[in-house]
C-alpha positions in Angstrom: 284.3 222.7 5.3 282.5 220.8 7.9 279.3 220.6 8.3 278.6 221.8 11.6 280.4 225.4 10.0 278.0 224.5 7.4 274.8 225.7 9.0 276.7 227.6 11.4 277.0 230.2 8.4 273.6 229.1 7.0 272.1 230.4 10.6 273.8 233.5 10.4 273.3 234.4 6.5 269.8 233.4 7.3 268.9 235.5 10.3 270.7 238.2 8.4 267.9 237.9 5.3 265.1 237.8 7.8 266.6 241.3 9.1 267.1 242.9 6.2 263.5 242.3 5.5 262.7 243.2 8.8 263.8 246.5 8.9 263.3 247.1 5.1 258.9 246.9 5.3 258.6 249.7 7.4 260.8 252.0 5.6 259.5 250.7 1.8 256.4 251.5 3.6 257.0 254.9 5.1 258.2 255.6 1.4 255.7 254.7 -0.1 253.3 257.2 2.1 255.1 260.3 1.5 255.5 259.3 -2.6 251.4 258.9 -2.2 251.8 262.6 -0.2 252.6 262.8 3.0 251.2 262.0 6.7 247.3 261.0 6.0 244.8 264.2 6.7 243.7 264.5 10.0 240.3 263.7 11.7 238.4 267.1 12.2 236.2 265.0 14.5 238.3 262.6 16.2 240.9 265.6 16.5 236.7 267.0 18.6 236.7 263.9 20.3 240.3 263.9 21.7 239.5 267.3 23.1 236.3 266.4 25.0 238.0 263.6 26.3 241.3 265.3 28.0 238.1 268.2 29.1 236.6 264.6 30.6 239.5 263.5 32.3 240.6 266.8 33.6 237.6 267.6 35.5 237.7 264.4 36.6 241.5 264.8 38.0 239.8 268.1 39.5 237.2 265.8 41.0 239.3 263.7 42.5 241.9 265.6 44.0 238.7 266.8 46.1 238.3 263.7 46.7 241.6 263.0 48.2 241.9 266.2 50.6 238.3 265.5 51.9 239.8 262.0 53.2 242.4 263.8 54.3 240.9 266.0 56.3 239.1 263.7 57.9 242.2 261.0 58.8 243.5 264.2 59.8 240.7 264.9 62.2 240.4 261.4 63.9 243.2 261.0 64.2 243.4 264.1 66.9 243.2 263.5 70.2 240.2 264.8 71.4 239.6 267.8 73.5 239.6 268.5 76.7 238.6 271.8 78.7 241.0 274.3 80.2 
């Protein structure tokens, strides 16, 4: 077997082993977690914090929409030509 073929075979073999370990570790962790009792319990304190943050983001979205409408009204008003007498 020529030297280049041996190196190519060794690289292919080591890459295959690396891929097996790369995918085997997460699968092994998931199986161990399932055997230990499933998914971790949800922390009610964290869920309450997330709900509070969602409310605050909703309020901020409303304020941003209001500010954008005000800016658009000012822009539209300044774009109109001055009114004249008829």
